[in-house]
C-alpha positions in Angstrom: 37.0 -6.9 159.9 37.6 -8.5 163.2 37.3 -12.3 163.7 34.6 -13.5 166.0 35.9 -15.5 168.9 34.9 -19.2 169.0 34.2 -21.0 172.2 35.3 -24.6 172.1 34.2 -27.1 174.8 37.1 -29.3 175.9 36.2 -32.6 177.5 38.5 -34.0 180.3 40.8 -36.6 178.7 42.0 -39.8 180.4 39.7 -40.1 183.4 37.9 -43.2 182.2 41.0 -44.8 180.8 42.9 -44.1 184.0 40.3 -46.0 186.0 40.5 -48.9 183.7 44.3 -49.0 184.1 44.0 -48.8 187.8 41.6 -51.7 188.0 43.9 -53.8 185.7 46.9 -53.1 188.0 44.9 -54.1 191.1 43.8 -57.3 189.5 47.4 -58.1 188.4 48.6 -57.5 192.0 45.9 -59.6 193.4 46.8 -62.5 191.1 50.5 -62.2 191.9 49.7 -62.2 195.6 47.5 -65.3 195.3 50.3 -67.1 193.4 52.9 -66.1 196.0 50.7 -67.4 198.8 50.0 -70.7 197.0 53.6 -71.5 196.1 55.6 -69.8 198.9 53.7 -69.1 202.1 50.9 -71.6 201.9 50.5 -73.5 205.3 52.4 -76.8 205.3 49.3 -78.7 206.4 47.8 -78.1 203.0 50.1 -80.2 200.9 49.8 -80.3 197.2 48.9 -83.6 195.6 52.0 -85.8 195.0 53.3 -85.5 191.5 55.3 -88.7 191.6 54.8 -92.1 193.2 56.0 -92.1 196.9 56.8 -94.9 199.3 55.5 -94.3 202.9 55.0 -96.1 206.2 58.1 -98.3 205.8 58.3 -100.7 208.7 60.5 -103.6 209.5 60.1 -106.7 211.7 63.4 -108.4 212.5 63.8 -112.0 213.8 66.9 -114.1 214.3 67.1 -117.4 212.4 70.4 -119.2 213.1 73.2 -116.9 212.0 70.9 -114.6 210.0 68.4 -111.9 210.7 65.1 -112.3 208.8 63.9 -108.8 208.0 60.3 -108.4 206.8 59.7 -105.0 205.3 56.2 -103.6 204.8 55.3 -100.3 203.1 52.6 -98.4 201.2 52.7 -96.6 197.9 51.0 -93.2 197.4 49.9 -92.7 193.8 49.8 -89.2 192.3 46.9 -87.7 190.3 47.8 -88.4 186.7 49.0 -91.1 184.4 52.2 -92.0 186.3 52.1 -95.4 187.9 54.7 -97.5 189.7 56.2 -100.4 187.7 58.0 -102.0 190.7 59.6 -101.2 194.0 63.3 -101.6 195.0 63.8 -102.9 198.5 67.1 -102.6 200.3 68.1 -103.9 203.8 71.5 -103.2 205.2 73.6 -103.1 208.4 76.6 -101.2 209.5 75.9 -98.2 207.3 75.5 -100.3 204.2 78.7 -102.3 204.6 76.5 -105.4 204.2 73.2 -105.1 202.3 70.7 -107.1 200.3 68.6 -105.7 197.5 65.5 -107.0 195.8 62.8 -105.8 193.3 59.1 -106.6 193.7 56.1 -105.8 191.5 54.2 -102.6 192.2 51.2 -104.5 193.5 53.2 -106.1 196.3 53.8 -104.2 199.5 56.0 -106.6 201.6 59.3 -108.4 201.1 61.7 -110.5 203.2 65.5 -110.2 203.1 68.3 -111.6 205.2 71.4 -110.1 206.6 74.0 -111.6 209.1 73.1 -111.6 212.7 75.3 -109.9 215.3 77.5 -111.8 217.6 76.5 -112.2 221.3 77.1 -109.0 223.1 76.7 -106.9 220.0 74.0 -104.8 218.3 73.2 -104.7 214.6 72.2 -101.2 213.5 70.3 -101.6 210.3 68.0 -99.9 207.9 65.2 -100.7 205.4 64.6 -98.6 202.3 61.9 -98.7 199.6 62.0 -96.8 196.3 59.3 -96.9 193.6 60.4 -97.3 190.0 58.5 -95.5 187.2 59.4 -95.5 183.5 62.6 -97.3 184.3 63.8 -94.7 186.8 64.0 -94.9 190.6 62.1 -92.3 192.6 63.0 -91.0 196.0 63.5 -93.7 198.6 62.0 -93.8 202.1 64.1 -95.4 204.8 63.5 -96.5 208.4 66.2 -97.5 210.9 66.1 -100.5 213.2 68.3 -102.4 215.7 68.7 -106.0 216.8 70.4 -106.7 220.2 72.0 -109.9 221.2 73.0 -109.8 224.9 76.2 -111.2 226.4 76.0 -113.8 229.2 77.4 -112.9 232.6 78.0 -109.2 232.1 77.5 -108.5 235.8 78.0 -110.4 239.1 74.2 -110.5 239.5 73.9 -112.1 236.1 76.4 -114.9 237.0 75.5 -115.6 240.7 72.8 -118.4 241.1 69.8 -117.4 243.2 69.0 -120.1 245.8 70.9 -122.9 244.2 70.9 -124.9 247.3 67.2 -124.5 248.3 65.8 -127.7 246.9 68.9 -129.9 246.9 71.6 -129.7 249.5 75.1 -129.6 248.1 77.9 -131.8 249.5 79.8 -130.4 252.5 82.6 -128.1 251.4 81.3 -128.0 247.8 79.8 -124.8 246.4 77.3 -124.6 243.6 79.4 -124.2 240.5 78.0 -122.5 237.4 78.6 -124.4 234.2 76.9 -122.0 231.9 74.9 -118.8 231.8 71.9 -118.5 229.5 70.2 -115.2 228.6 66.6 -115.1 227.5 65.5 -113.8 225.0 68.6 -114.6 223.0 68.0 -111.6 220.8 65.4 -109.0 220.2 64.5 -106.1 217.9 64.9 -102.7 219.6 64.0 -99.5 217.8 66.5 -96.6 218.0 65.7 -94.0 220.6 65.4 -91.1 218.1 66.1 -87.7 219.7 66.5 -89.5 223.1 62.8 -89.2 223.8 62.7 -92.4 225.9 65.7 -91.4 227.9 64.1 -88.0 228.6 60.8 -89.7 229.7 62.7 -92.0 232.1 64.4 -89.0 233.7 61.1 -87.3 234.2 59.4 -90.5 235.5 62.0 -92.2 237.7 59.5 -94.3 239.5 57.4 -95.5 236.6 57.9 -98.5 234.2 58.1 -97.9 230.5 56.3 -101.2 229.9 52.7 -101.8 228.9 53.7 -105.3 228.0 57.3 -106.3 228.6 59.3 -106.5 225.3 56.1 -106.0 223.3 54.6 -102.6 224.0 56.0 -99.6 225.7 54.8 -96.0 226.4 54.6 -93.8 223.4 57.8 -91.9 224.2 59.7 -95.3 224.3 58.2 -96.6 221.0 60.3 -96.2 217.8 59.6 -95.8 214.1 58.8 -99.5 213.5 56.3 -99.6 216.4 58.8 -101.5 218.6 60.0 -100.6 222.1 63.3 -98.6 222.3 64.3 -100.6 225.4 64.5 -104.3 226.2 64.3 -106.6 229.2 66.7 -109.6 229.4 66.8 -112.4 232.0 69.9 -114.4 233.0 69.6 -118.1 234.1 72.3 -120.5 235.2 73.0 -124.2 234.5 75.0 -125.7 237.4 77.7 -128.3 237.2 75.3 -130.9 238.6 72.7 -130.2 235.9 70.3 -128.1 237.8 68.8 -125.0 236.2 68.3 -121.9 238.4 67.7 -118.2 238.1 70.4 -115.8 238.8 70.2 -112.9 241.3 69.4 -110.4 238.6 66.4 -112.4 237.4 65.1 -113.6 240.7 61.7 -112.3 241.8 61.1 -110.5 238.4 57.7 -111.5 237.1 58.7 -111.4 233.4 61.8 -113.5 234.2 59.7 -116.0 236.2 57.6 -116.6 233.1 60.6 -117.0 230.8 62.3 -119.3 233.4 59.3 -121.7 233.4 59.2 -121.8 229.6 62.9 -122.3 229.4 63.0 -125.2 231.9 60.0 -126.9 230.3 61.7 -126.7 226.8 64.9 -128.1 228.2 63.1 -130.9 230.0 61.1 -131.8 226.9 
């Protein structure tokens, strides 16, 4: 007796499971792409919150006091999101690439300190730096440093700095006698000058040969001639002369210069007093 044929319905296998696997793979790829964008190619302007305490805005104000430079260092501390807090801050001021330096430690709630280093000799420039590093859990974090310079001019570097201007205008010298210079005095005696990073000021001066860099002489300059401490990267000095007969006069280099006229009046009044 012959068997009767059976008809069996076969349902397609794997169609629904394949869709699920495809969706899973797409979600996995999307997550990997988002992670890669966040950690690798995210724009630099969107900085992640700091994970450690950082010192920022380190600035120095340098003034000569006798044979020393008084360096006042100011800064700010950026605190991260989380439990980590600064315990203190290490401050270092040095000159000549650290050949001479002074170090101090201040509490974390103080954001200024004063240290002293030797002043340069007349005619020399002290190239210095100020660094601040937070300390957390007994360990120093990354330090932030800012360079600075202090210039002490030398007297009589040029003929115009040594030649008196109009020495005989107010008092006639004896016949056959010339106005002899006893001493040359340069004002200011020293001044902080920021380094011209990337020669920005020099480039500005080349592009603007007829313009002055000054907003206020020795106090504020154009933006291109202002350094990391907010100080000008250039300086104006004035040379004055003390004659053998005691008179005080301007030299040729400082004659008819408005800034030097002001300094000359102050200098003569101080000497007279």
